[in-house]
C-alpha positions in Angstrom: 57.8 96.5 106.4 58.9 99.2 108.7 62.7 99.0 108.6 65.2 101.8 109.2 67.9 101.5 106.6 70.0 104.2 108.3 70.6 102.0 111.4 71.9 99.2 109.1 74.3 101.5 107.4 75.9 102.7 110.7 75.8 99.3 112.5 79.6 99.1 112.6 80.0 102.6 114.1 77.2 101.8 116.7 79.0 98.7 117.9 82.3 100.6 118.0 80.8 103.4 120.1 79.2 100.9 122.5 82.4 98.9 122.9 84.4 102.1 123.4 82.0 103.3 126.1 82.1 100.0 128.0 85.9 99.7 127.7 86.4 103.2 128.9 84.3 102.6 132.0 86.0 99.3 132.7 89.5 100.8 132.2 88.8 103.7 134.4 87.8 101.4 137.3 90.8 99.0 136.9 93.2 102.0 136.2 92.3 103.4 139.6 92.8 100.1 141.3 96.1 99.4 139.6 97.2 103.0 140.2 96.6 102.8 143.9 98.5 99.5 144.1 101.5 101.0 142.2 101.4 104.1 144.3 101.4 102.1 147.5 104.4 100.0 146.3 106.5 103.0 145.1 105.6 104.9 148.3 106.8 102.0 150.4 110.1 101.9 148.5 110.6 105.6 149.0 109.9 105.4 152.7 112.2 102.4 153.0 115.0 104.4 151.5 114.2 107.5 153.6 114.1 105.3 156.8 117.6 104.0 155.9 119.0 107.5 155.5 117.4 108.7 158.7 118.6 105.7 160.7 122.1 106.2 159.2 122.2 109.8 160.2 120.8 109.2 163.7 123.3 106.4 164.3 126.3 108.5 163.2 125.1 111.5 165.3 125.0 109.2 168.3 128.5 107.8 167.5 129.9 111.3 167.1 128.3 112.5 170.4 129.5 109.4 172.3 133.1 109.8 171.2 133.1 113.6 171.6 134.2 114.1 168.1 134.4 117.8 167.0 133.7 117.2 163.3 131.6 120.2 162.5 131.2 119.3 158.9 129.8 115.8 159.7 127.5 117.3 162.3 126.3 119.9 159.9 125.6 117.3 157.2 123.7 115.1 159.7 121.6 118.0 160.9 120.8 119.1 157.3 120.0 115.5 156.2 117.6 115.0 159.2 116.0 118.4 158.4 115.4 117.5 154.7 113.9 114.2 155.8 111.6 116.0 158.2 110.4 118.2 155.3 109.3 115.1 153.4 105.5 114.9 153.5 103.9 112.2 155.7 100.6 112.3 153.9 99.6 112.5 150.2 100.1 116.2 149.4 98.0 116.1 146.3 94.9 115.3 148.2 95.2 118.1 150.8 96.3 121.2 149.0 98.0 122.4 145.8 101.4 123.4 147.3 104.5 123.8 145.3 106.2 120.8 146.9 108.5 119.0 144.4 108.9 115.5 145.8 111.5 114.3 143.3 113.6 117.4 143.8 113.5 116.9 147.6 114.3 113.3 147.2 117.4 114.2 145.1 118.5 116.7 147.7 118.2 114.0 150.4 120.2 111.5 148.4 122.9 114.2 147.6 123.1 115.1 151.3 123.4 111.4 152.2 126.3 111.1 149.7 128.0 114.2 151.1 127.7 112.8 154.7 129.2 109.5 153.6 132.1 111.4 152.0 132.6 113.4 155.1 132.6 110.3 157.3 134.8 108.3 154.9 132.1 105.7 154.5 131.1 104.2 151.1 127.5 105.0 150.4 125.2 102.1 149.8 122.0 102.9 147.9 119.5 100.2 148.6 116.2 99.6 146.9 113.5 97.2 147.7 113.7 94.1 145.5 117.3 94.7 144.4 119.6 91.7 144.3 121.5 91.5 147.5 120.1 95.0 148.4 122.4 96.8 145.9 121.3 98.8 142.9 124.7 99.1 141.3 127.8 97.0 141.4 129.8 100.2 142.0 127.8 100.8 145.2 128.9 97.5 146.8 131.0 97.6 149.9 134.8 97.5 149.4 135.9 94.1 148.3 132.4 92.5 148.3 132.8 91.1 144.8 136.2 89.6 145.6 135.0 87.8 148.7 131.5 86.7 147.5 130.5 83.6 149.3 133.1 84.0 152.1 132.0 84.5 155.7 132.3 87.9 157.2 133.0 86.6 160.7 136.0 84.5 161.5 135.1 80.9 162.5 137.5 79.5 165.2 136.5 75.9 165.0 134.4 73.9 162.6 131.0 72.7 163.6 130.7 69.0 164.6 129.9 66.6 161.8 126.4 65.5 161.5 125.6 62.0 162.5 123.4 60.2 159.9 121.5 57.0 160.2 122.7 55.9 156.8 119.4 56.7 155.1 119.8 56.8 151.3 117.1 57.8 148.9 
């Protein structure tokens, strides 16, 4: 009987090695897929926030220009905020070159400039994130009195809507 006893002694290690190799290959494929999906989701959230900041700055720049306001500090903050947003990469910088771009640092600078602009304008900053309840991250960031008037209408209603006519259907 030609039987290799050495294979029988290391059978557990052989199965372990084969399972590890198969699992590693499977995990690599699914890790790439899940990583791309997570990156796409987080990228969307970042661009949503940046779009909010850019729209805020452009709207206030138009308001200040229309009213002829000579608030140099607000105009400077608006220009600086728009400049920071323009520096933010529009493509994936890791795939093109190995520049020293620090995206989290740039994002913190943009948020700080937004808060400074809000302080200059006398507007309470609202930091919004995708998926946050009522669009607010933190109860401290809610607009003035929002918690006190929860459930009340923002607009004044002059007259009540007409009552609905029902056909006396009961279930």
